[in-house]
N, C-alpha and C positions, 0 to 999 in steps of 0.2 A: 529464253530463245528466242525471245524478241517478233512473237507469232499473235501475243493478244489480241492487238486490234485486228489483225486478219481474218482471225477465228469469229471474234463479236461480227463480222462482216455477213458470214455467212450462217450464223446461227438465229433461233428462231427469233424474232423482235419480240422486245419487253411486252408488249402488248398481248401477246400470245402465248410467251413462251411460263407464264407463271397462272395458266389456268388449266382445269381437268373436272370433267362431267363423266355422268353416269348415264346412258340413256338404256331403254328397252330394245330399241331401234330406231333409224331415221328416216323412216316412212310416214306416211298419213295417220299412221293409229301410234306410232313412236311417242315416248313419254318420256319428260327429263326427272330422272330419280335425284339427283343434284348435284350441285357444282359447286366448286372451292377456289380457293388460292391457295398455291403450290409455290416449292423450289425459291423461296429468298423473293417473290414477288408481291404484288397486292398487301394486304393487310401485314405482310411479314417483309417488306421491303428493309424499315428503318434498323429491325433486329438485326437482319442479314450483316447491313452494310456496317454495321458496328465490328462486326469479326473479319471482316476482308477489305479489302482494296479491291478486289475481282467482283463480278457479279456471275451469277449461273452462267454458264453458255450451254444451249443444247443445239446439239447437232450431230447427226450419224457420223459416222465412221466413215462412210465413203466422200463426205464432206473435209471429215478433219484428218484423216491420211495424208491426200496430197499435198496438203498445208505442211506438216511435217515431214514431208518425202522433201518438199523442196526446201525447209531449210536447212536439212541436214545435207543436201547435197550441196549447197553453199557454203557450209561449214567446213565439210568433210568433203570436197569434189572428187578424189580420187578413191576415198575410202567406201563410199556406198555402193553396192554390187546388186544389178538386178539379172533376173535370170536363173539364178544360180541356186539349188535345192542342198543345203546340210544332212548327211545322211547319215552320219556317225559322229559322237564326240567320245574321244577316249583320254584319259588321264595318262599324263606321261610322266610323273614326278615332278621336275620343274615345270611343266608346258602340260600343253594340250595339244591332241591334232585331231582336227575336223577332215572329214572326206565330204568332199564336197562334187556337185557336177550338175551341169546344164539342165536345167529342170525340165527342157525336152529332150534331154538327150539319151545317150544308154550307159550302161554301168564300164563300158570300155574308156568312156571318158573324163573316171574319176580323177580324182588329183587329191593331195595333202595340203593342208593350211596348217600352218604350226603358229600357234599364242601362247601366252603366258596365262592368260586365263580365257574363259568363253563364258557367255552371259546367252541361257537357253530360253529365249521369248518367242515361241514356235504357234503361238496361239492353243497351247495345248493338246496339239496333234498329234504327236509321236515320242518326242524327244526324252520327256520327263518317265515314258513307261521303258525308252531303249536304255536309258541310267540306272535303272530296276529302282525306282523310288516309288511306293505305294502310294494310293489315294486314299484319303480319310474323309468320312464324312456321307450323305448322302445323293446318290446315281439315280438316274434315268427315273425321276420324281414324276415328268410328264411329257409325253410324247408331243410335241408343236412343229406346226409349221409357221412359217413366216412369209410376205409377200410385198415385195417392193413393187407399188403398183403408180401409175397414170392415169388421174380422172379428175374432173372438173365438180369432186365432191363440195369445195365450199358453199358454191349457192345451194346446196340439198340439206347443208347444216343449218339446224336451226339456230346454234349459235358458236358461228366458226373461229371466236376467239378463243376457243378453246384447242390447246394444244394438243392434249391427249384425251381422247373418248374411251368408257369404257361400256361394253355394253353386257346385260343381265337380261337374256330374255326368256320366259317362261319354256320354250320350244328349246333350250337345248340347256335349260337346267342350271342355269348361275351363269357368273362371269367369268373366269378364265376359259371357258369350253365356248362360251359366245365370243368373244373376244376381243379385243382391244386396237384402238387406231390412231396414228399421231401422224401429225403433217412434218415435212421435210424440204418444204421450199417447191423450187427456187425463190428467195428471198430479193426484193420483197415483192409481194404478189402482182400488185400493180404495173409493175415492170413486164411480166411476163403472161403470154396467152394463158386463159383458163385453161385448154386442154394440155399443157403442161405441169398442175398441179401434181405435185408427187408426195404420196403418202406411202406408211406401212402398215401392213394389218398382220396381227398374229393370231393365233388361237390354240388352244388345245383338242385334238380330236377327241371327235365323238363318236359312238357307233354307227351312224349314217354317213361318216366320211368315207374317201376311200383309204386306203394303206398310206398311199403315196400319191400325191396330189399332181395333177399336170395342171397345165394352164386353163384348159375350158373347165375342170373340177372346180377350181379354185375362182375361177371368175363366179362360178355357178355357187359357190360357199360364199361369197361374198354379198353377193345380193341379196341372197337367204338371211344372212345376219343383220344388212343393213335395210332390208325391206325396201331396197330401190331397184326394180325389175329391171327398168329399163337405162340402169345407169351402165354412160361409157366407161368401158375398164379397159388398160390396156396394161400388161403383166410384164413389169421388167426382168423381173428374178423371182424366183422361190427358191424356199431351203427348210428343210425339218432337220429339226435338232433336238435334242432332251436337254430337260431341266436337269442341270447336277448344281449341288451345291457342296463341294468337295477342294481339298486343300491339301497337297503334296505335303507327305511325311517328313521331308525336311526340305530346304530349299538351296541347301550348297552340297556337292558333292566333290570333296579335291576342289578342283580350280575349275570347278561348272558351277551357275550359278543359276537359279530359275526365276523367273520373273514374269507378272501377266497370266494371263490363262495358265503356262506351262507351270505357274504355282499355286493359282487358283481358276477353278471356274464357280461364277459367282451369277446366282438367276438374276437378270436384269431388273427385276420390280425394285427400283430403288436407284438404278443408273447408276452405282459405284464400282462396277468393274472395272472399266478401262480408267476412272480415278486410282482404284488401287494399285492397276498394275503402273503408273505413272508414279504414282510414292513409294512404289517398291526399286525402280530406278533410281529415283531423288536419293532414297538411302543408300543406295550401293556404289553409286559412280564416282563421290568422293571418296569411299574408303578404299575403290579399286586403284584412285589415281596414287594415294599414298601406299599403295601394297605394289606396284609398279616400280616405285623408289628403293622398297626395301623389305621384300616379299616375308621374310621369317621375324622382321619388327614387327610388322602391321598385320599377321597372320589372325591374330585372335580380334582384332578389329574388323577383317573381314567374316567369322562366325557371329558377329553381332549381327550382320543381315538377318539372319535366320533366327537369330533370339528376338529380335527387335519387330522383324516382318510377319513372320509364320504366325505368332497370334493375330495379328488386326485379320490378316487373309483368312483366318477360320472365323474369326467375328464377323466380318462383312459377310461373309458365305451363309452363316447363320442368321443373320438378322435380316438379309435379304431374303432367303427361304421365309422367314416367319411374316414378311410383307406380303410376299405370294400367299401364305396360308391363310394372310387376314382377310384378303378378299372373300375366299370362301367361307371360311369360320365366322367372319365378323358380317360382314356386307350381306353376303347370299342369306345370313340365318336372319339375319333384322328382317328380311324381305320374306322370309319365311322358302325360297326359293332351294332346289336341293337338284344334285343329279340324278338322285335315287329316286324321286317322283314322277309322276306322269304329268304330260304337259297341261291338265285340266286340272291335276293339284296344285302344280306351280302360278295356275293363274287365278286361280281361287284364294292363292297366300297372299301375291302382290297386290290384289285389287283391294284391298284397305287401304293399302297407302296411298293412293289416287282418290279415293272416294272420302270428301271430308264428313260425309254423313255418316260412316261405318263406324258402329263402337270402337273399331280396333286401330281407328284412324289415327288416334295421337300417340298411343303406344308404338305403333308402327313408323312414327315419325321420329319418335324419342331413340327408337332402337337403334335407327339407319345413324343419326347424329351421332349416337356413342361409339356406331361402326367407323365411322370418319375420326372421330379422336383415336380411337386403335390403330386406324392408318395415317396418324401423322408421323408414325415410324418411317413412312414411303416419302411422303411428302412437304412437312415439316418436321426436318432431325437435324438440326444442325450438330449439338452431340453430337451425332453417330458421323456427321459430314466434318468437320472439324475439330470435334472436341476428342478426338483419340489419342494415345498418347503411348509411351514406351517406358513401362515399369521397371525395366529390365535397368534403363540408362539414369534410373533415380538415385545415383551410387549413396548418397548421403540417408538416404530414406525419408525425405522430406514430405512426400507423398502421404505416407501413413500419417503424418501430423494435421494434416488438414482434408485428408478426402480426397488426395488430387485435387485441391482447389476447388473443392465443390462436385468436380465433375462423376464423382461416387456419392450417390445419395447415402443417406444414414444407414440402412440396412445392407450396405456393399454394393447395391446394382448400379450400373451406370443410367448413366441420367443422359437418354439419346434424345429429348425435347432442348435441352437448352446445352450452350455452349456457355462451359464457365471457363473466359480466359486465365491464364497462369502463368507464371517462370518457374514453377515447379520444375527439374530435370527431368526430360522426357518428355516436355509439352509442347507445341508449338509457339514460337514468339509471335505474343499478344500484338493484333493490329493495333496501330498508332498512326495518324498523320503527322507530318513533321513539315517545317518549313525553314528555309532560311533565304533570305531578301526574297526574290520572285519564283524561287522553285519549292515546288510540294511534293513530296515523297512520302510513301508508305514506310515505314521501319523496314521491312521485308526487304524492300527494296533496294537496304543499305547490306544487307547480307551478302558476300564474295561467294561466287561458285564454287572455289577452291580451296578458301580460308574460311579461319573462324574469325566470328566478329564479337569486341567485347564493346558492351556499351555503358559508358558512365554517364552520368552528369557534369557538367562544367559551368562554372562562373564566367559571365563575361563574353566577349563576343568568339567566333568561330563555330559555333555549335549547330545544330538542328533545334527547331523550336518547336515543344509541342504545344498547339495553341490553347486546345479543348482539355489539358491536362489527363489525359487518358492512360499515358503512360505512366505517370504516377500512380496511378489509381492501379494499373496492372501490374507493375513491374515486381513486386513485392520485396524489396529491398528498400533501404533508408537513402538518403541524399548521399550520402558517400559509397553505397553501392555500387555493384556492377553485374552485369549479365552475361554471361559467355555464351554465343551461338553459333551453332555446326553451321557447316554449309548447307545442309537441305533443311534450315530452317528452325530445329529441335533445339530448345535450350539443354545446353551441356552443364553449365553450372550457374550459380548465383551467390553472391554472400557481399560480406561489407568492407569495403576497401579500406583495412587496418592495420596497423603496425606488421601486424603478423603475415599477413597475406603474400608477401615478397618470397618468406619463407617457403610458406605451403604451396604456391603456386606451382613448384614442379611434379607434386603429389596430385594436385587437380587434372593436368594435364594429361598424367601416366593414367590418371583411372578413366579421363574421357576419351582417350585412345585407346585402353587395353591394352595397355604396357606392362 
């Protein structure tokens, strides 16, 4: 889309974006439990750089959405509309009918819009239910509140290089209920007044919390959690929400497709919700482009959107829920903290962790480090982040022969901790740097938006040179081999460039296009 540089400009800087920590609170008696590297930076930087030409970009939706909106308007100035609400979508055989009205208008202002296909991406508000599609998974797991605040908190934080700070205080019975806090800019800090610093705080409701927070009660809760009674706080916005880990039972109804939160609602522990939604669209749009040219011919290709993406949505929702529960089941348990215990019991349980002379000190420390290893699924999990694949796109069963390039362990479970680059069909095209003259590109940059890419080795001038040999190590074929890549960067086929390929080529294309 051409927005990567702009996104990085408003993202958390690298000296902050790769750190997270646990504290009891930030007051005079507050203690750090543990801090660590995360999200592809610090000790993980070199490993992550092997997997992608891009780095983590950590920014909130309020920063990301305007960038995407501006770019969309540039690309389609007449097609992007604001202030309009879609109230209904109906399948009508060879087209769909959308009922729309002005957001602040009345029912008398409703109009109909006819289209050949529709993508329902309304943030999970109502369209999925209106289409009669049930949800699968766990609902209403926690009642949460989030506050977007403006406060000069960096000067109060013992280590303000931590992007995300988790709190686990004896008064509140552990981490999720105590809350977490992260920085959202504006960046860089030194170019903005201290009182313009913005943060987001979120917590699960506890017994002493009001059923619904207002600004005054939220400020009181923040000060109680942080143990900073005089901290100046300006509430920018408040929102109540429930944690869900659910996926729609199907992603397609006739000519309507679900994407993003309309297809899956993913707990934010792991920060994979927006990424998963973007992946949905990446998978779908090139298929829709073909279907617009010949709907009947490519209808089964459109069906593959559900076949490929729905298992991913289910998996990400489940893994993110696991991350959430690991904070309580692993970190809180390691410290001996529990919402079922009194404040006195929680204080007694956590005390040995900070007391080097206590006989249980070493065991507590070891338990916390083991808990952090369990939390790698949230903070260091390139397998989850880039190792996912589409088994249904492996038409020739190559993945079964190699445990999908090693992404599946010997016991058949998915390796979340490590990404195993592979050109098994259904996997991501592996990252490799290519050079020609003074140009340097990632191999992914060669993939067209709406065409397939065939990668072969050439002898002599005219090709791209992979200087470090990473492509040869990862491509899974010989010097006479070839790798076919879909417009969404997924490997469609790989094989040897032998005498029989010309005869087999129509069959290959029929398979990968579901003809």
